[in-house]
C-alpha positions in Angstrom: -29.9 3.5 -15.9 -28.8 4.3 -12.3 -29.8 7.6 -10.9 -28.2 9.7 -8.2 -31.1 8.8 -5.8 -30.5 5.1 -6.6 -26.9 5.4 -5.7 -27.7 7.0 -2.3 -29.6 3.8 -1.3 -26.2 2.3 -0.6 -25.8 4.3 2.7 -27.8 3.9 5.9 -30.1 6.9 6.7 -29.6 9.1 9.8 -32.6 8.5 11.9 -31.3 8.8 15.5 -31.2 6.2 18.3 -34.9 6.6 19.1 -36.2 5.4 15.7 -37.6 1.8 16.0 -36.4 0.8 12.5 -33.1 -1.1 12.0 -30.8 -0.6 9.0 -27.6 -2.2 7.8 -24.8 0.2 6.9 -26.0 -0.1 3.3 -29.4 1.4 4.1 -31.2 -2.0 3.9 -34.1 -1.9 6.4 -34.1 -5.1 8.5 -37.6 -6.4 9.3 -38.3 -8.0 12.6 -39.4 -11.2 10.9 -38.7 -12.8 7.6 -40.9 -15.4 6.0 -41.0 -17.4 2.8 -42.6 -14.4 1.0 -39.2 -12.6 1.4 -37.3 -15.2 -0.6 -36.3 -14.0 -4.1 -38.2 -15.4 -7.0 -36.4 -18.1 -8.9 -34.3 -18.9 -5.9 -33.2 -22.4 -7.1 -31.7 -20.9 -10.2 -30.1 -18.0 -8.3 -28.5 -20.5 -5.9 -27.4 -23.2 -8.2 -25.2 -26.0 -6.7 -21.9 -25.4 -4.8 -19.1 -25.3 -7.3 -21.4 -24.5 -10.2 -22.5 -21.4 -12.0 -23.5 -18.8 -10.7 -21.4 -19.9 -7.7 -23.7 -18.2 -5.1 -23.1 -21.2 -2.9 -19.3 -21.3 -3.3 -16.6 -21.9 -5.9 -15.9 -25.5 -4.8 -18.4 -28.3 -4.5 -17.1 -29.6 -1.2 -15.8 -26.3 0.2 -14.1 -26.8 3.6 -15.0 -30.5 3.7 -12.4 -30.9 1.0 -9.9 -28.3 2.1 -9.9 -25.5 4.7 -9.2 -21.9 3.8 -5.6 -20.7 4.0 -5.0 -19.4 7.5 -2.9 -16.3 7.2 -1.6 -13.5 9.4 -0.6 -10.2 8.0 2.9 -9.6 9.3 6.1 -7.7 8.8 7.9 -4.9 10.7 11.3 -3.3 11.2 13.9 -5.4 9.4 13.8 -8.4 7.1 15.4 -10.4 9.8 12.8 -9.5 12.5 10.0 -10.2 10.0 11.5 -13.6 9.1 11.4 -14.5 12.8 7.7 -13.5 12.9 6.9 -15.5 9.7 8.6 -18.6 11.1 6.8 -18.1 14.5 3.4 -18.0 12.7 4.1 -21.0 10.6 5.1 -22.9 13.7 1.9 -22.0 15.4 -0.5 -23.0 12.6 -0.5 -20.5 9.8 -0.8 -22.2 6.5 0.2 -19.2 4.4 2.1 -15.9 4.8 0.8 -12.4 4.3 3.6 -9.9 3.9 3.2 -6.3 5.2 5.5 -3.7 3.7 6.5 -0.4 5.2 5.4 2.9 3.7 8.6 3.7 1.8 8.5 0.3 0.1 4.9 0.8 -0.8 5.8 4.1 -2.4 8.8 2.7 -4.3 11.3 4.6 -2.2 14.6 3.3 -0.8 15.1 3.5 3.0 17.9 6.0 2.6 15.7 8.5 0.8 15.4 11.6 3.0 11.6 11.5 2.6 11.5 8.2 4.5 12.9 9.4 7.8 10.9 8.0 10.7 8.8 5.6 8.4 11.3 2.8 7.7 10.0 -0.5 9.1 7.1 1.2 10.9 4.0 -0.2 9.2 5.7 -3.3 7.7 9.0 -4.7 6.6 11.5 -2.6 4.6 12.5 -4.3 1.4 15.0 -2.3 -0.6 17.1 -5.0 -2.2 17.4 -8.6 -3.1 19.4 -9.1 0.0 16.4 -8.0 2.1 14.1 -10.4 0.3 16.6 -13.2 0.8 16.7 -12.5 4.5 12.9 -12.2 4.9 12.5 -15.8 3.5 15.6 -17.4 5.0 14.8 -21.1 6.0 11.3 -20.8 4.6 10.8 -23.3 1.8 9.0 -21.3 -0.9 7.8 -24.3 -2.8 5.7 -25.3 0.3 4.2 -21.9 1.4 1.7 -19.6 -0.2 2.7 -15.9 0.2 0.4 -13.0 -0.2 2.1 -9.6 -0.7 0.2 -6.5 0.2 1.9 -4.3 -2.4 0.5 -2.3 -5.2 2.4 0.4 -7.1 5.7 -1.5 -7.0 4.0 -4.9 -7.0 6.0 -6.2 -10.1 9.3 -5.3 -8.4 8.5 -7.2 -5.2 7.2 -10.3 -7.1 10.4 -10.4 -9.2 12.6 -10.2 -6.1 10.6 -13.1 -4.6 11.1 -15.1 -7.8 14.8 -14.4 -7.8 15.1 -15.6 -4.2 13.1 -18.7 -5.0 15.5 -19.4 -7.8 18.4 -19.2 -5.4 16.6 -21.8 -3.2 16.3 -24.0 -6.2 12.5 -23.5 -6.5 11.1 -23.2 -10.0 8.9 -20.2 -10.8 6.2 -22.7 -11.9 6.0 -24.0 -8.3 5.4 -20.6 -6.6 2.0 -19.9 -5.1 0.7 -16.7 -3.7 -0.8 -13.3 -4.6 0.4 -9.8 -5.3 -2.3 -7.3 -4.4 -1.3 -5.2 -7.5 -4.5 -3.1 -7.3 -3.6 0.4 -8.1 -7.1 1.8 -8.7 -8.0 1.5 -5.0 -4.9 3.5 -4.2 -6.2 6.4 -6.2 -9.6 6.0 -4.5 -8.9 5.2 -0.8 -5.3 4.9 0.3 -3.0 7.3 -1.7 0.0 4.9 -2.0 0.4 5.4 -5.7 3.5 6.4 -7.8 2.6 6.8 -11.4 -0.4 8.1 -13.3 -3.1 5.5 -14.2 -1.9 4.8 -17.7 1.6 3.6 -16.6 0.4 2.0 -13.4 -2.2 -0.1 -15.2 0.3 -1.1 -17.9 2.5 -2.6 -15.1 -0.6 -4.4 -13.8 -1.4 -6.0 -17.1 2.3 -6.7 -17.8 2.3 -8.7 -14.6 -0.7 -10.6 -15.8 1.1 -11.6 -19.0 4.4 -12.4 -17.2 2.8 -14.7 -14.7 0.8 -16.5 -17.4 4.1 -17.4 -19.0 6.4 -17.9 -16.0 4.5 -18.2 -12.7 1.2 -19.9 -13.6 0.0 -20.6 -10.1 0.4 -17.0 -8.9 -2.7 -14.9 -8.3 -1.7 -11.8 -10.3 -4.0 -9.3 -8.6 -6.1 -9.1 -5.5 -8.9 -6.6 -6.4 -9.5 -5.0 -3.1 -12.6 -3.6 -1.5 -11.0 -3.9 1.9 -9.6 -0.4 1.9 -12.9 1.1 0.7 -14.5 -0.3 3.8 -11.7 0.9 6.0 -12.2 4.3 4.5 -15.9 4.2 5.5 -17.9 2.7 2.6 -20.9 0.4 3.2 -21.2 -3.2 2.3 -23.0 -2.5 -0.9 -20.4 0.1 -2.0 -17.7 -2.4 -1.2 -19.2 -4.9 -3.6 -20.0 -2.4 -6.3 -16.7 -0.5 -6.4 -14.6 -3.6 -6.1 -16.3 -5.3 -9.0 -16.3 -2.1 -11.0 -12.5 -2.0 -10.6 -12.3 -5.6 -11.5 -14.2 -4.8 -14.7 -11.7 -2.0 -15.5 -8.7 -4.4 -15.1 -10.3 -7.1 -17.3 -11.0 -4.5 -20.0 -7.4 -3.1 -19.7 -6.0 -6.6 -20.1 -8.2 -7.2 -23.2 -7.2 -3.8 -24.6 -3.5 -4.9 -24.1 -4.2 -8.0 -26.3 -4.6 -10.7 -23.7 -7.2 -13.4 -24.0 -9.7 -13.4 -21.2 -9.5 -17.1 -20.4 -5.7 -16.8 -20.3 -5.5 -14.3 -17.4 -9.0 -14.3 -15.7 -8.5 -17.6 -13.8 -5.7 -16.0 -11.7 -7.7 -12.9 -10.7 -8.5 -12.8 -7.0 -10.4 -10.4 -4.7 -9.9 -9.0 -1.2 -12.8 -8.1 1.0 -13.3 -6.7 4.5 -15.1 -8.6 7.3 -17.4 -6.5 9.5 -19.5 -7.1 12.5 -23.0 -7.6 11.0 -22.6 -11.3 10.4 -25.7 -11.7 8.2 -25.0 -8.8 5.9 -21.4 -10.0 5.5 -22.4 -13.5 4.6 -24.9 -12.1 2.1 -22.3 -9.7 0.7 -19.8 -12.5 -0.2 -22.6 -14.6 -1.8 -23.9 -11.7 -3.8 -20.4 -10.7 -5.0 -19.7 -14.2 -6.2 -22.9 -14.4 -8.2 -22.4 -11.0 -9.7 -18.8 -11.6 -10.8 -19.8 -14.9 -12.5 -22.4 -13.1 -14.6 -20.1 -10.2 -15.4 -17.4 -12.5 -16.7 -19.8 -14.7 -18.7 -22.2 -12.1 -20.1 -20.0 -9.0 -20.4 -16.6 -10.5 -21.3 -17.6 -13.8 -22.9 -15.4 -15.9 -20.6 -15.9 -19.7 -21.2 -13.4 -21.3 -18.8 -15.3 -21.9 -15.6 -12.2 -20.8 -13.6 -12.6 -17.3 -15.1 -16.1 -17.1 -13.7 -15.1 -18.0 -10.1 -14.7 -15.1 -7.6 -12.0 -16.4 -5.3 -11.3 -14.1 -2.4 -9.2 -13.4 0.7 -10.9 -11.8 3.8 -9.3 -9.7 6.5 -11.3 -8.8 9.5 -12.1 -5.1 9.9 -9.2 -3.0 11.2 -11.5 0.1 11.4 -13.8 -1.8 13.8 -11.1 -2.3 16.4 -11.2 0.0 19.4 -8.4 1.2 21.6 -10.9 1.4 24.4 -11.5 -2.0 26.1 -9.2 -3.7 23.5 -10.1 -7.2 24.6 -13.6 -6.7 23.2 -11.8 -6.8 19.8 -11.3 -10.6 20.3 -15.1 -11.0 20.1 -15.4 -8.7 17.1 -12.7 -10.5 15.2 -14.2 -13.9 15.9 -17.6 -12.8 14.6 -16.1 -11.3 11.5 -14.0 -14.4 10.8 -17.1 -16.6 11.3 -19.0 -14.6 8.8 -16.2 -14.8 6.2 -16.1 -18.6 6.6 -19.8 -18.9 6.3 -19.6 -16.7 3.3 -17.1 -19.0 1.6 -13.7 -17.2 1.8 -10.6 -19.0 0.3 -8.1 -17.2 2.6 -8.5 -15.4 5.9 -6.5 -13.0 8.1 -7.7 -12.3 11.6 -6.5 -9.1 13.2 -4.8 -9.0 16.6 -6.9 -7.5 19.3 -4.2 -4.9 20.1 -3.9 -3.5 16.6 -5.8 -0.3 17.4 -2.9 0.5 19.7 0.2 -0.9 17.9 1.5 -3.5 15.5 0.2 -6.9 16.8 2.3 -8.6 19.5 3.2 -12.2 19.3 0.6 -13.0 21.9 -2.1 -11.3 19.9 -1.0 -12.8 16.6 -1.1 -16.3 18.1 -4.5 -15.7 19.5 -5.7 -14.5 16.1 -4.5 -17.8 14.5 -6.2 -19.8 17.3 -9.4 -17.9 16.5 -9.4 -19.3 13.0 -8.6 -22.8 14.3 -11.5 -22.7 16.7 -13.8 -21.7 13.9 -12.4 -24.4 11.7 -12.5 -27.3 14.1 -15.0 -26.4 16.8 -17.8 -24.2 15.4 -19.3 -26.5 12.8 -19.0 -23.8 10.1 -16.7 -25.9 8.0 -18.9 -29.0 8.2 -21.3 -28.1 5.4 -21.3 -25.9 2.3 -23.0 -22.5 2.5 -24.6 -23.0 5.9 -26.9 -20.0 5.6 -28.4 -21.0 2.2 -32.2 -20.9 2.2 -32.4 -18.5 5.2 -35.3 -16.2 4.6 -33.2 -13.3 6.0 -29.9 -14.1 4.3 -31.4 -14.8 0.9 -33.3 -11.6 1.0 -30.2 -9.7 2.0 -28.1 -11.4 -0.8 -30.7 -10.4 -3.4 -31.0 -6.8 -2.1 -27.2 -6.3 -1.9 -26.9 -7.5 -5.5 -29.7 -5.1 -6.7 -28.2 -2.1 -5.1 -24.6 -2.9 -6.1 -25.6 -3.3 -9.7 -27.2 0.1 -9.6 -23.9 1.6 -8.5 -21.9 -0.3 -11.1 -24.3 1.1 -13.8 -23.5 4.6 -12.5 -19.8 3.9 -12.8 -20.3 2.6 -16.3 -22.3 5.7 -17.2 -19.3 7.9 -16.1 -16.9 5.9 -18.4 -15.6 3.2 -16.0 -13.6 3.3 -12.8 -10.7 5.4 -14.0 -13.1 8.1 -15.3 -15.3 7.8 -12.2 -12.6 8.1 -9.5 -14.0 11.4 -8.2 -17.5 9.9 -8.0 -16.4 6.8 -6.2 -14.4 8.9 -3.7 -17.3 11.2 -3.0 -19.7 8.2 -2.4 -17.3 6.7 0.1 -16.8 10.0 1.8 -20.6 10.4 2.2 -20.8 7.0 3.7 -18.0 7.6 6.1 -19.7 10.8 7.2 -22.9 8.8 7.8 -21.0 6.3 9.9 -19.6 9.1 12.1 -23.0 10.8 12.6 -24.7 7.5 13.4 -22.0 6.8 16.0 -22.0 10.3 17.4 -25.8 10.3 17.9 -25.8 6.8 19.4 -27.8 5.3 16.5 -25.0 2.8 16.0 -23.5 1.3 19.1 -19.9 0.6 19.6 -19.5 -1.4 22.9 -17.0 0.2 25.2 -16.9 3.4 23.3 -20.3 5.2 23.0 -22.1 2.7 25.3 -20.8 0.6 28.2 -17.7 2.7 28.5 -15.6 2.5 31.6 -14.1 5.4 33.6 -10.7 5.4 35.2 -7.5 3.5 34.4 -8.1 0.3 32.3 -5.4 -2.3 32.0 -3.7 -2.1 28.6 -2.0 -5.1 26.9 1.8 -5.3 26.4 2.4 -3.7 23.0 5.0 -4.4 20.3 7.4 -1.4 19.9 9.6 -1.0 16.9 13.1 0.0 18.0 14.1 3.3 16.2 17.6 1.8 15.9 16.2 -0.7 13.3 15.7 2.2 10.8 19.4 3.3 11.2 20.5 -0.3 10.7 18.4 -0.7 7.6 19.8 2.5 6.0 23.4 1.4 6.8 22.8 -2.0 5.2 21.4 -0.3 2.1 24.3 2.1 1.8 26.8 -0.8 2.1 24.9 -2.7 -0.5 25.0 0.2 -2.9 28.7 0.9 -2.2 29.7 -2.7 -3.1 28.2 -2.6 -6.6 29.7 -1.6 -10.0 28.0 1.8 -10.7 28.4 1.4 -14.5 26.5 -1.9 -14.4 23.7 -0.3 -12.4 23.5 2.7 -14.6 23.3 0.6 -17.7 20.6 -1.6 -16.2 18.5 1.4 -15.2 18.8 2.9 -18.7 17.4 -0.4 -20.1 14.4 0.0 -17.7 13.8 3.6 -19.0 14.0 2.3 -22.6 11.6 -0.5 -21.9 9.2 1.9 -20.3 9.2 4.1 -23.4 8.4 1.0 -25.6 5.5 -1.4 -25.9 7.2 -4.6 -24.7 6.5 -6.3 -21.3 8.5 -4.5 -18.7 9.0 -7.3 -16.2 11.8 -9.2 -17.9 13.9 -6.0 -18.0 13.0 -5.2 -14.4 14.0 -8.7 -13.4 17.4 -8.3 -15.1 18.0 -5.0 -13.3 17.1 -6.4 -9.9 19.4 -9.4 -10.5 22.2 -6.9 -11.3 21.6 -5.4 -7.8 19.6 -2.4 -8.6 17.5 -1.4 -5.7 13.7 -1.0 -5.5 13.9 2.7 -5.3 16.2 3.0 -8.3 14.1 0.7 -10.5 10.8 2.5 -9.6 12.5 5.9 -10.1 13.7 4.9 -13.6 10.1 4.0 -14.5 9.0 7.3 -13.0 11.4 9.2 -15.3 9.2 7.9 -18.2 5.7 7.5 -16.7 5.8 10.7 -14.5 4.3 11.0 -11.0 0.6 11.0 -10.2 -0.6 14.3 -8.6 -4.3 14.3 -7.5 -6.2 17.0 -9.3 -3.3 17.7 -11.5 
């Protein structure tokens, strides 16, 4: 049984800059020297072999000797046309997969012409209102050859279906599509706030997507269970592992409750972690998470297919670690974080642009971020051998300690009834950790180079930044209005009523949503029709 005191061991103590002790952000005290005595007992069994249970050393036997991780860059802004140009630029310069960023209205299931969206259209990502927008975003990009990750949650099913429809227009069979929808609504309630529906309806959409892809798009990763945003919100590495896996447990249980068989959907579950600056803790974090998930799936859920046991994950370097002061220092931070992700065995990697604390990444910053991954892949030696830190006294001790502390937090979530029932607890834990971060930084206990130490006075040269033209919002709204004006309103109304009827019933929603989108209903209309049945989530309501 976890106790409240046990849970608090996931956060570094406030000891001030004069204390000689050193702690990770998870409160793990780092000794000055590690020896064989610090290695966990039964290490050989805990490690296993690469590509074999419990997958501590990686999910593939050859890892990057066999195939490099997917090199992605998170991209999208303004219009679908401008985003398409950035996607093609990235592919031409070495990206091996796309990572699609959506603007705030799209993430909230709102059309660009909704009055609530004024000033937000195309700002944090691309605006996708209609099938025309999705068609433009992937113009001249062969979807049978590229893996596409979509950072979208509440309306994830809608965006996946638009992508499938565009692929069909290209002559690409659904069975050939590869990629990921983030589709992780629980972390929205916890850390981001980009939700639409209450948990019951939202999780139904999540599990309906599991079932739909199992039947139609078998190579698609149906969810990317995300700890990234918890870390951006201020959680520690231990909390990131614990709360991410706790949410994963909740999704697996929800799918089982919906009548799905674990080995039919679990092989397509994926995860999304943050990469931070403490290289050794990050490597240990990834290794511990992999081992823990394998045991959860085998021992808790009875999975037998080895693919169900493998924690496959994407990593993005830490956006919250980037500084507006001395932004070129971010190049070094990103390189260290990416190196840790590779040494920890990531399957996919996004490296942030060094200018992202100031604006959306410029072309120059995006290309440099891709080059960072290529240097790690081809020059660092990290890809030459599997699990290069295995057997390190320090890293093995960290891996074991992260697992122990994260399991205690998962026990606490279980005691509260699982992730949905424990939302308030998880939020409060992350808030406490974030407060600790701030206080350690404020006191100088934690050093941020160029900010609270080695700062520079006077004018400092700033990089040239990407600016989104406000005219792009007006143009998007005009295109949407023209799209809506050219439709048969009776066809649209009938399609939307079918969506409402399906939402009231037990059948899988996605075939009905696909039909409505093919009949030129917009994203906002389809999401609104489901909202008429599911209601809208109000925190504390």
